Residue, then its C-alpha position, 0 to 999 in steps of 0.5 A: m500500500p505505501v508503494a502505491i501511495v509513493a507511485v501516485a504521488v511521483l505521477v501527481g508531482l510529474a504531471l504538476l511539473v509538466v503543467v508548470l513547464y507547459n504553462r511557462l512556455v505558452r507564456l513565453r510564446n505569447r510574449a514573443e508573439n506580442a512582441w512581434a505585434q509591436v514590431d509590426v505596428q512600428l513597421g506599419r507606422r513606417y510604411d505609412l510615412v513612405p508614400n508621403l515622403v515619396e510624393t513630398v520628393k516627387g514634387y521636386a525631383a520628378h525625373e527620378r522616376a526610377t527611385f520612386e518605383e523602387v521604394t514603392r516596390a520595396r514598401t510593398r514587399a515588406q508589407e507582403a512579408r509574412t515570416v520574420e526572416q521575410q520581413a528582415e530581408a524585406e526591411n533591408v531592401l526598403t532602408a536601402a531604397i529610403g537611403r536612396l531617396f534621401a540621397v535624391a532630396e540632397a540634390y534639392p535644397e529647396l526641398r530640403a528646406s520645405e516644412s513638409f519634408r522636414q516633418l516627414g523626416s523627422q517623423l521617420e527617424e523617430t519611427e526608425g528609433r521605435i522599430a530599433v527598440s521594438r526589434q530589441v524587445y522582440n529578440d530579447t523576448v525570443l532569446t528567453y523562449d528559445t533558451a527555455l525550449e533548449t534547457v532541461p526539463t522544459n526542452l522535454v515538455g517543448s518537444l512533447f507538445g511541438f513548440e518550435p523555436r523562433a527566429y530573430f529579427e536581424v537586419e544585415e549590417p549595412a542597413r542597421e542604421a536609420p536613414q540619414v536625414r539632413f536638412 
Protein backbone atom coordinates (compact mmCIF):
# COMPACT_ATOMS: atom_id res chain seq x y z
CA MET A 1 0.00 0.00 0.00
CA PRO A 2 2.74 2.60 0.84
CA VAL A 3 4.46 1.81 -2.49
CA ALA A 4 1.24 2.61 -4.36
CA ILE A 5 0.87 5.91 -2.49
CA VAL A 6 4.46 6.86 -3.30
CA ALA A 7 3.96 5.92 -6.95
CA VAL A 8 0.78 8.00 -7.18
CA ALA A 9 2.50 10.93 -5.47
CA VAL A 10 5.41 10.74 -7.91
CA LEU A 11 3.01 10.62 -10.90
CA VAL A 12 1.02 13.56 -9.57
CA GLY A 13 4.27 15.47 -8.98
CA LEU A 14 5.45 14.76 -12.54
CA ALA A 15 2.06 15.76 -13.95
CA LEU A 16 2.20 19.04 -12.03
CA LEU A 17 5.74 19.66 -13.26
CA VAL A 18 4.64 19.09 -16.87
CA VAL A 19 1.70 21.48 -16.41
CA VAL A 20 3.93 24.17 -14.87
CA LEU A 21 6.55 23.85 -17.61
CA TYR A 22 3.91 23.77 -20.37
CA ASN A 23 2.28 26.93 -19.00
CA ARG A 24 5.67 28.64 -18.82
CA LEU A 25 6.33 27.84 -22.48
CA VAL A 26 2.89 29.13 -23.46
CA ARG A 27 3.51 32.39 -21.59
CA LEU A 28 6.91 32.83 -23.24
CA ARG A 29 5.54 32.03 -26.69
CA ASN A 30 2.71 34.53 -26.19
CA ARG A 31 5.17 37.20 -25.07
CA ALA A 32 7.21 36.61 -28.23
CA GLU A 33 4.07 36.91 -30.36
CA ASN A 34 3.12 40.12 -28.56
CA ALA A 35 6.61 41.52 -29.03
CA TRP A 36 6.40 40.74 -32.75
CA ALA A 37 3.04 42.51 -32.89
CA GLN A 38 4.74 45.62 -31.48
CA VAL A 39 7.43 45.43 -34.17
CA ASP A 40 4.70 45.06 -36.76
CA VAL A 41 2.91 48.18 -35.47
CA GLN A 42 6.08 50.25 -35.84
CA LEU A 43 6.78 48.83 -39.29
CA GLY A 44 3.22 49.76 -40.28
CA ARG A 45 3.85 53.30 -39.14
CA ARG A 46 6.97 53.37 -41.30
CA TYR A 47 5.02 52.05 -44.30
CA ASP A 48 2.44 54.81 -43.82
CA LEU A 49 5.14 57.49 -43.94
CA VAL A 50 6.85 56.22 -47.09
CA PRO A 51 4.15 57.23 -49.66
CA ASN A 52 4.00 60.76 -48.22
CA LEU A 53 7.75 61.01 -48.37
CA VAL A 54 7.82 59.79 -51.98
CA GLU A 55 5.10 62.26 -52.99
CA THR A 56 6.93 65.14 -51.34
CA VAL A 57 10.19 64.33 -53.11
CA LYS A 58 8.32 63.71 -56.40
CA GLY A 59 7.11 67.29 -56.37
CA TYR A 60 10.71 68.48 -56.59
CA ALA A 61 12.41 65.69 -58.51
CA ALA A 62 9.83 64.26 -60.90
CA HIS A 63 12.53 62.84 -63.20
CA GLU A 64 13.76 60.42 -60.49
CA ARG A 65 11.02 57.92 -61.41
CA ALA A 66 13.18 54.80 -60.97
CA THR A 67 13.97 55.74 -57.36
CA PHE A 68 10.30 56.33 -56.56
CA GLU A 69 9.29 53.03 -58.11
CA GLU A 70 12.05 51.21 -56.22
CA VAL A 71 10.86 52.64 -52.89
CA THR A 72 7.25 51.74 -53.69
CA ARG A 73 8.17 48.16 -54.66
CA ALA A 74 10.30 47.76 -51.53
CA ARG A 75 7.45 49.03 -49.34
CA THR A 76 4.97 46.64 -50.96
CA ARG A 77 7.35 43.70 -50.56
CA ALA A 78 7.88 44.55 -46.89
CA GLN A 79 4.14 44.77 -46.29
CA GLU A 80 3.63 41.36 -47.90
CA ALA A 81 6.34 39.57 -45.86
CA ARG A 82 4.90 36.77 -43.75
CA THR A 83 7.79 35.34 -41.76
CA VAL A 84 10.34 37.06 -39.57
CA GLU A 85 13.09 36.10 -42.01
CA GLN A 86 11.16 37.50 -45.00
CA GLN A 87 10.40 40.65 -43.01
CA ALA A 88 14.06 41.19 -42.14
CA GLU A 89 15.11 40.77 -45.77
CA ALA A 90 12.38 43.11 -47.00
CA GLU A 91 13.25 45.71 -44.37
CA ASN A 92 16.87 45.68 -45.51
CA VAL A 93 15.74 46.43 -49.07
CA LEU A 94 13.31 49.14 -47.94
CA THR A 95 15.90 50.85 -45.75
CA ALA A 96 18.35 50.94 -48.67
CA ALA A 97 15.65 52.34 -50.98
CA ILE A 98 14.71 55.05 -48.48
CA GLY A 99 18.40 55.92 -48.19
CA ARG A 100 18.56 56.39 -51.97
CA LEU A 101 15.43 58.56 -51.81
CA PHE A 102 17.14 60.82 -49.27
CA ALA A 103 20.21 60.90 -51.50
CA VAL A 104 17.99 62.23 -54.30
CA ALA A 105 16.62 64.84 -51.91
CA GLU A 106 20.16 66.04 -51.19
CA ALA A 107 20.31 67.49 -54.70
CA TYR A 108 17.33 69.77 -54.04
CA PRO A 109 17.99 72.44 -51.38
CA GLU A 110 14.47 73.84 -51.71
CA LEU A 111 13.09 70.36 -50.94
CA ARG A 112 15.27 69.98 -47.86
CA ALA A 113 14.06 73.41 -46.73
CA SER A 114 10.35 72.54 -47.13
CA GLU A 115 8.40 72.11 -43.92
CA SER A 116 6.59 68.95 -45.05
CA PHE A 117 9.86 67.22 -45.98
CA ARG A 118 11.43 68.15 -42.65
CA GLN A 119 8.40 66.90 -40.73
CA LEU A 120 8.34 63.63 -42.65
CA GLY A 121 12.07 63.18 -42.13
CA SER A 122 11.69 63.80 -38.42
CA GLN A 123 8.78 61.36 -38.17
CA LEU A 124 10.75 58.75 -40.09
CA GLU A 125 13.75 59.14 -37.76
CA GLU A 126 11.48 58.78 -34.75
CA THR A 127 9.86 55.70 -36.28
CA GLU A 128 13.24 54.14 -37.05
CA GLY A 129 14.13 54.54 -33.37
CA ARG A 130 10.87 52.92 -32.32
CA ILE A 131 11.48 50.04 -34.72
CA ALA A 132 14.94 49.51 -33.23
CA VAL A 133 13.53 49.41 -29.69
CA SER A 134 10.70 47.07 -30.69
CA ARG A 135 13.14 44.82 -32.53
CA GLN A 136 15.36 44.64 -29.45
CA VAL A 137 12.41 43.78 -27.18
CA TYR A 138 11.29 41.10 -29.63
CA ASN A 139 14.77 39.58 -29.91
CA ASP A 140 15.18 39.60 -26.11
CA THR A 141 11.81 37.87 -25.73
CA VAL A 142 12.73 35.29 -28.36
CA LEU A 143 16.03 34.68 -26.56
CA THR A 144 14.18 33.88 -23.33
CA TYR A 145 11.70 31.62 -25.13
CA ASP A 146 14.32 29.78 -27.20
CA THR A 147 16.55 29.33 -24.14
CA ALA A 148 13.64 27.75 -22.27
CA LEU A 149 13.12 25.38 -25.21
CA GLU A 150 16.76 24.30 -25.04
CA THR A 151 17.12 23.74 -21.30
CA VAL A 152 16.22 20.66 -19.29
CA PRO A 153 13.48 19.81 -18.33
CA THR A 154 11.56 22.40 -20.35
CA ASN A 155 13.00 21.06 -23.61
CA LEU A 156 11.34 17.70 -22.94
CA VAL A 157 7.94 19.29 -22.41
CA GLY A 158 8.46 21.60 -25.40
CA SER A 159 9.29 18.76 -27.76
CA LEU A 160 6.43 16.66 -26.36
CA PHE A 161 3.91 19.41 -27.15
CA GLY A 162 5.47 20.66 -30.40
CA PHE A 163 6.84 24.04 -29.34
CA GLU A 164 9.17 25.41 -32.02
CA PRO A 165 11.98 27.95 -31.66
CA ARG A 166 11.31 31.40 -33.07
CA ALA A 167 13.53 33.34 -35.44
CA TYR A 168 15.30 36.54 -34.46
CA PHE A 169 14.55 39.72 -36.38
CA GLU A 170 18.02 40.50 -37.67
CA VAL A 171 19.00 43.06 -40.24
CA GLU A 172 22.11 43.16 -42.38
CA GLU A 173 24.99 45.31 -41.22
CA PRO A 174 24.66 48.05 -43.87
CA ALA A 175 20.98 48.54 -43.02
CA ARG A 176 21.41 48.69 -39.25
CA GLU A 177 21.50 52.46 -39.15
CA ALA A 178 18.47 54.61 -39.71
CA PRO A 179 18.52 56.61 -42.93
CA GLN A 180 20.39 59.85 -42.42
CA VAL A 181 18.09 62.84 -42.72
CA ARG A 182 19.83 66.16 -43.35
CA PHE A 183 18.08 69.48 -43.59
